[in-house]
C-alpha positions as a printed Julia matrix, in Angstrom:
444×3 Matrix{Float64}:
  -9.88  128.16   75.69
 -12.53  125.81   74.52
 -12.92  128.24   71.97
  -9.55  128.46   71.19
  -9.48  125.07   71.16
 -12.08  125.05   68.34
 -10.57  127.68   66.0
  -7.38  125.58   66.02
  -9.18  122.35   64.54
 -10.6   124.53   62.46
  -7.49  125.73   61.35
  -5.73  122.26   61.19
  -8.82  121.11   59.29
  -8.53  123.19   56.05
  -5.37  123.65   55.9
  -5.55  119.8    55.57
  -8.15  120.32   52.89
  -5.49  122.84   51.15
  -2.99  120.78   51.16
  -5.33  117.44   49.81
  -6.21  119.76   46.97
  -2.67  121.27   46.04
  -1.63  116.89   46.6
  -4.76  116.63   44.02
  -4.38  119.7    41.4
  -0.39  118.71   41.37
  -1.46  115.12   40.46
  -3.53  116.37   38.2
  -1.09  118.55   36.4
   1.85  116.13   35.83
  -0.34  113.41   35.18
  -1.12  116.05   32.43
   2.27  116.35   31.27
   4.27  114.55   29.1
   8.01  114.57   29.83
   9.96  115.42   26.0
  14.07  114.92   25.29
  15.29  116.94   21.92
  18.49  117.21   20.68
  20.76  120.11   19.76
  23.06  119.09   17.18
  24.49  123.09   16.7
  25.61  123.9    20.79
  27.41  120.43   21.08
  30.99  120.28   20.82
  33.96  118.42   22.02
  34.12  116.1    25.46
  36.62  117.56   28.05
  36.96  115.14   29.72
  41.11  114.4    31.19
  40.07  110.47   29.62
  38.69  109.66   26.56
  35.33  109.33   27.68
  32.08  110.54   26.48
  30.18  113.68   27.49
  26.32  114.36   27.55
  25.12  117.27   29.22
  21.51  117.53   29.79
  19.41  120.84   30.05
  16.51  120.38   32.78
  14.2   123.26   34.69
  15.15  123.48   38.18
  11.52  121.88   38.6
  13.11  118.73   37.36
  14.04  116.73   39.49
  16.27  114.68   37.18
  17.52  111.09   37.41
  19.66  109.0    34.65
  19.98  104.86   33.78
  21.94  103.2    31.79
  21.49   99.78   30.21
  25.69   99.07   30.14
  27.08  101.09   32.89
  26.35  100.43   36.23
  25.93  103.83   37.43
  25.71  106.43   35.33
  28.99  109.04   36.28
  27.22  113.14   36.42
  30.67  114.81   36.53
  28.95  118.3    36.85
  25.96  119.92   37.94
  25.76  123.52   37.95
  22.41  125.89   37.99
  21.97  128.03   35.09
  19.33  130.89   35.61
  16.19  128.61   36.24
  17.65  125.54   34.76
  19.92  123.18   35.83
  23.11  121.23   33.46
  24.03  118.08   33.77
  27.28  116.76   32.96
  27.46  112.98   32.04
  30.5   110.86   31.17
  30.31  108.15   29.53
  33.51  104.97   28.88
  33.76  104.07   25.07
  36.95  101.95   25.68
  34.47   98.65   25.17
  32.19   97.32   22.42
  28.82   97.07   24.13
  29.38  100.78   24.94
  28.99  101.21   21.58
  24.99  100.25   21.68
  24.65  102.11   24.77
  21.11  103.65   25.98
  20.49  106.3    28.28
  17.46  106.59   29.94
  16.42  110.23   31.78
  13.66  109.48   34.54
  12.12  112.49   36.32
  10.04  112.27   39.91
   6.38  112.12   39.03
   6.7   110.65   35.73
   6.36  106.98   35.89
   7.9   106.34   32.73
  11.32  107.29   31.68
  12.73  108.82   27.92
  15.07  106.17   26.44
  17.72  107.5    24.45
  20.22  105.71   21.78
  24.08  106.83   22.55
  26.91  105.8    19.58
  29.44  108.11   21.04
  33.33  108.09   20.43
  36.52  109.06   22.52
  35.7   112.88   23.04
  32.6   113.3    21.99
  29.27  115.06   22.91
  26.24  115.48   22.71
  23.61  118.16   24.49
  19.99  117.82   25.02
  17.35  119.54   26.16
  14.53  117.96   28.58
  11.01  119.65   28.7
   7.2   118.47   29.68
   4.89  119.82   28.2
   0.71  118.67   27.85
   0.13  115.28   26.29
  -3.48  115.45   25.11
  -3.15  119.5    23.63
   0.48  118.36   22.04
  -1.22  115.29   19.93
  -4.67  116.82   18.92
  -3.36  120.17   17.82
  -0.33  117.78   15.37
  -3.12  115.81   14.33
  -5.06  118.9    13.86
  -2.03  119.87   11.34
  -1.57  116.51    9.85
  -5.13  117.01    8.9
  -4.86  120.13    7.11
  -2.34  119.05    4.91
  -4.21  115.94    4.32
  -1.63  113.45    5.19
  -4.5   111.74    7.15
  -3.13  107.94    8.21
  -0.27  110.28   10.01
  -2.85  112.6    11.56
  -5.3   109.47   12.2
  -1.9   107.98   14.48
  -1.52  111.42   16.3
  -4.97  111.44   16.78
  -4.96  107.51   18.63
  -2.15  108.29   20.29
  -4.59  111.69   22.37
  -6.95  109.1    22.63
  -5.07  106.24   24.23
  -2.06  107.08   25.6
  -2.92  111.16   27.21
  -4.07  110.21   30.75
  -5.43  113.81   30.33
  -7.82  113.15   27.15
 -11.26  114.66   28.19
 -13.78  111.5    28.83
 -15.85  112.53   26.09
 -14.23  114.42   23.62
 -14.16  114.29   19.9
 -11.07  112.45   18.72
 -12.85  109.36   17.78
 -15.21  111.58   15.18
 -11.94  112.64   13.84
 -10.94  109.54   13.18
 -14.12  108.56   11.77
 -13.95  111.09    9.59
 -10.67  110.01    8.06
 -11.54  107.02    7.91
 -14.69  107.5     5.81
 -12.32  110.58    4.29
 -10.14  107.41    3.12
 -12.65  104.95    1.43
 -14.65  107.66    0.27
 -10.74  108.26   -1.71
 -10.66  105.18   -2.24
 -14.15  104.8    -3.94
 -13.43  107.6    -5.57
 -10.8   107.19   -7.68
 -12.11  104.01   -9.1
 -14.91  105.35  -10.34
 -13.1   108.05  -11.8
 -11.17  105.43  -13.23
 -14.32  103.3   -14.61
 -15.34  106.63  -16.36
 -18.86  107.23  -13.75
 -17.53  110.46  -13.15
 -20.92  111.68  -11.95
 -19.94  109.05   -8.48
 -16.73  110.5    -8.6
 -18.14  113.88   -8.52
 -20.36  112.71   -5.51
 -17.29  111.1    -3.41
 -14.48  113.91   -4.13
 -17.59  116.76   -3.27
 -17.76  114.68    0.12
 -13.8   114.6     0.74
 -13.84  118.16   -0.11
 -16.95  118.99    2.64
 -15.14  116.99    5.36
 -11.76  118.78    4.63
 -12.19  122.57    3.25
  -8.21  122.1     3.29
  -7.1   118.96    0.66
  -7.23  120.87   -2.62
  -6.61  117.96   -4.73
 -10.41  116.7    -3.87
 -11.14  119.96   -4.82
  -9.43  119.78   -8.42
 -10.94  116.34   -9.14
 -14.08  117.21   -7.57
 -13.91  119.96  -10.68
 -12.82  117.73  -13.07
 -15.05  114.99  -12.89
 -17.69  117.38  -13.19
 -16.42  119.28  -16.43
 -16.46  115.35  -17.3
 -19.81  114.17  -16.12
 -20.95  117.4   -18.55
 -19.24  116.59  -21.29
 -20.9   112.85  -21.33
 -23.57  114.49  -20.36
 -24.13  116.21  -23.55
 -23.12  112.9   -25.36
 -25.66  111.38  -24.38
 -28.33  113.69  -25.05
 -26.58  113.78  -28.49
 -27.71  109.67  -28.5
 -30.49  110.02  -27.32
 -32.13  112.18  -29.87
 -30.54  110.29  -32.52
 -32.15  106.79  -31.36
 -35.65  109.01  -30.89
 -35.34  110.24  -34.32
 -34.94  106.8   -35.59
 -37.11  106.1   -33.69
 -35.23  103.23  -31.53
 -37.49  104.74  -28.48
 -36.52  101.83  -26.4
 -33.1   102.98  -26.88
 -33.57  106.48  -26.5
 -35.15  105.36  -23.23
 -32.02  103.93  -21.53
 -29.88  107.03  -22.13
 -32.85  109.47  -21.14
 -33.25  107.97  -17.6
 -28.88  107.82  -17.43
 -29.0   111.54  -18.06
 -31.94  111.88  -15.76
 -29.28  109.49  -12.99
 -25.76  111.35  -13.85
 -27.14  114.37  -11.98
 -26.86  116.06  -15.59
 -27.25  119.74  -15.79
 -30.44  121.17  -15.49
 -32.03  122.19  -18.95
 -30.57  118.74  -20.43
 -32.79  116.57  -16.87
 -35.65  118.97  -18.0
 -35.48  117.47  -21.79
 -34.6   114.26  -20.65
 -38.02  113.84  -18.87
 -39.92  115.13  -21.59
 -38.5   113.34  -24.22
 -38.95  110.34  -21.88
 -42.28  111.34  -21.25
 -43.36  111.46  -25.41
 -40.97  107.79  -25.12
 -42.94  105.93  -22.44
 -46.28  107.29  -25.06
 -44.27  105.86  -28.2
 -43.45  102.8   -26.07
 -47.05  101.54  -24.82
 -48.45  102.56  -27.96
 -46.59  100.32  -29.46
 -47.1    97.74  -27.01
 -50.72   98.26  -27.14
 -50.94   98.17  -31.34
 -52.11   93.92  -31.7
 -52.62   94.31  -35.54
 -56.4    92.08  -34.72
 -57.15   92.11  -38.64
 -55.4    88.54  -40.14
 -56.0    87.63  -44.02
 -54.18   84.18  -45.27
 -53.57   82.71  -48.05
 -54.78   78.98  -47.32
 -53.59   75.4   -49.07
 -54.82   72.12  -48.63
 -53.87   68.83  -50.42
 -55.84   65.85  -49.29
 -55.08   61.96  -49.94
 -57.18   61.83  -52.76
 -55.55   64.74  -54.46
 -58.5    67.2   -54.34
 -56.05   70.45  -54.34
 -58.22   73.74  -52.99
 -56.98   77.21  -52.89
 -58.85   79.53  -50.76
 -58.44   82.92  -48.24
 -59.31   83.01  -44.84
 -60.51   86.01  -42.88
 -60.42   86.66  -39.42
 -59.44   89.14  -36.25
 -57.41   87.7   -33.33
 -56.65   90.41  -31.0
 -55.02   89.89  -27.12
 -57.62   89.66  -24.52
 -60.86   88.91  -26.12
 -62.87   85.96  -27.96
 -63.08   87.03  -31.27
 -64.36   84.9   -35.32
 -62.49   84.49  -38.81
 -64.34   83.19  -42.08
 -62.24   80.28  -44.62
 -63.44   80.23  -47.61
 -61.73   77.2   -50.53
 -62.7    75.57  -53.54
 -61.24   72.25  -55.54
 -59.16   73.81  -58.29
 -59.95   70.04  -59.61
 -63.35   68.8   -60.53
 -65.07   66.78  -58.19
 -66.1    62.71  -59.57
 -69.92   62.88  -58.57
 -71.09   59.64  -60.09
 -73.69   58.5   -57.59
 -74.88   61.25  -55.98
 -77.08   63.52  -58.67
 -77.22   61.37  -61.42
 -78.04   57.3   -61.94
 -75.28   54.58  -61.66
 -74.71   55.01  -65.54
 -73.87   58.19  -65.14
 -70.89   59.9   -64.26
 -70.64   64.27  -64.06
 -67.57   66.01  -62.37
 -68.22   69.5   -60.24
 -66.16   72.21  -58.64
 -66.57   71.49  -55.2
 -65.99   74.11  -52.36
 -65.22   74.09  -48.63
 -66.39   77.01  -45.89
 -65.84   77.52  -42.33
 -66.85   79.4   -39.13
 -64.48   79.72  -35.47
 -63.88   81.09  -32.9
 -60.09   82.82  -31.8
 -58.16   83.01  -28.42
 -54.72   83.53  -27.41
 -53.98   81.81  -24.32
 -50.61   83.58  -23.1
 -50.53   87.12  -23.44
 -47.12   87.59  -24.27
 -44.74   89.99  -26.55
 -43.07   87.17  -26.99
 -45.54   84.26  -27.35
 -47.48   85.92  -30.28
 -49.56   82.84  -30.64
 -53.72   82.35  -31.22
 -55.66   79.02  -31.4
 -58.59   79.31  -33.81
 -61.14   76.38  -33.42
 -63.96   75.97  -35.9
 -66.15   73.96  -37.59
 -66.06   73.35  -41.54
 -68.69   72.2   -44.77
 -68.33   70.58  -47.95
 -71.01   71.94  -50.31
 -71.37   68.99  -52.75
 -70.15   65.81  -51.06
 -72.01   66.81  -47.95
 -68.87   67.16  -45.63
 -68.53   68.31  -42.01
 -65.19   68.59  -40.71
 -64.15   70.09  -36.84
 -60.71   71.83  -37.18
 -58.31   72.99  -34.59
 -55.53   75.41  -35.8
 -52.49   77.56  -35.08
 -52.04   81.21  -35.71
 -48.55   83.0   -35.33
 -47.41   86.89  -35.56
 -44.81   88.33  -36.83
 -44.62   91.91  -36.73
 -42.08   93.98  -39.02
 -40.6    98.07  -39.22
 -39.99   99.92  -36.33
 -43.36  101.76  -36.09
 -45.34   99.21  -35.62
 -48.28   98.88  -38.41
 -47.96   95.51  -40.05
 -46.91   91.58  -39.41
 -46.3    88.41  -41.16
 -49.09   85.96  -40.46
 -48.48   81.67  -40.39
 -51.34   79.54  -40.05
 -52.08   76.09  -39.87
 -55.28   73.91  -39.11
 -56.08   70.19  -39.03
 -59.39   68.83  -40.52
 -61.19   65.81  -39.64
 -63.37   65.34  -42.91
 -66.88   63.02  -41.77
 -69.26   62.67  -44.98
 -72.49   62.75  -44.37
 -74.11   60.59  -47.14
 -72.79   57.32  -47.05
 -72.4    58.07  -50.93
 -69.97   60.48  -50.71
 -67.6    58.6   -48.2
 -65.28   57.04  -50.74
 -64.44   60.51  -51.6
 -63.19   62.03  -48.82
 -59.95   61.82  -47.21
 -60.71   62.15  -42.93
 -57.53   64.08  -42.36
 -56.56   67.24  -43.8
 -53.57   69.45  -43.25
 -54.81   72.82  -44.22
 -51.14   75.87  -44.66
 -51.86   79.71  -44.75
 -49.59   82.89  -45.75
 -50.44   86.43  -44.78
 -50.8    89.18  -43.06
 -52.15   91.18  -40.12
 -52.85   95.18  -40.29
């Protein structure tokens, strides 16, 4: 007896487990489904009610236990309920003799579905409508609809279907890829905006990249593919134009402009032939530009002119080196265009003589600011006048102005200030203490 009791208990436990599993599986299947209502316009005819009522016929599977509610009717009148094969037909009669009946909403409820489906009804007397009620898998339905819209490139609508699958369906898997699909759509929408802006701004290289990315994300996007091909052709046309402009700039020795265009050819992802040619000429252009930058035109020759208070006009020549980085030297020789009156130097008090005098100076050159926009050099030196016996400390400034496309020479402007001091007391009255010297010449 004890053995039979134990077996009975085991059978009861197993039965309870099976019932529990069945209950869980039924609940899972129900939560993974959605109640769907479809209207059939073709089969809706006249209402057969003896009064001036309206009819609504609802056809559903036997497995669905339907109930009805109305916002304006206290009770929904089920006039007929019959079984037709595997379905049940519900015929509902509604009064139509009041104004509020024109704004009626019928809500269909089904056992195991907490949420009902509302149907707005606007029926006149003797009018009839027919609806089918069925169930469908929520997540799968929205997912498939979203994928279909995605292939049709209706990205906004597809995103909404994916959102419903993710947020409104209880049967959505915990690690679904719908969120990734939404991210892809967001990327495509953003890329389409950027591609359109780039195309309108004639940046076909960038537009080509954007449209290509869109097509890679959705191979069914024919519009993106066509725009990608169009951008590619237009970019090639511009590459050809850029190459012609660059060669023209190079031939006319406008190397900076040529360098800019060559870099643009490389950046724009032009054809391999153009890119290789641009790299080759870019190297040559760089050498030309470096050579031009390294040309300092170090030798400068200036024609000097000085004018003092004693009206001794002096002319001369100065030559020196003015390099970029090193200290160098210059030499200046000048002579008076008028004879100097010397009545107390080489003759007696009663004898007056007029003689030509000369002035020579030697000094250093240095560039304080090594910048192509500040082509200035300082000069510091000492001068000496032979006949009057005066020493002249001097300081000056020299500016270079290169000219020509291929820089090989330039203009030079020079200014020197001297403080002259006579060695012999007898000649001090013949020496002006301040002397200004201006020079103009060229460098090479």
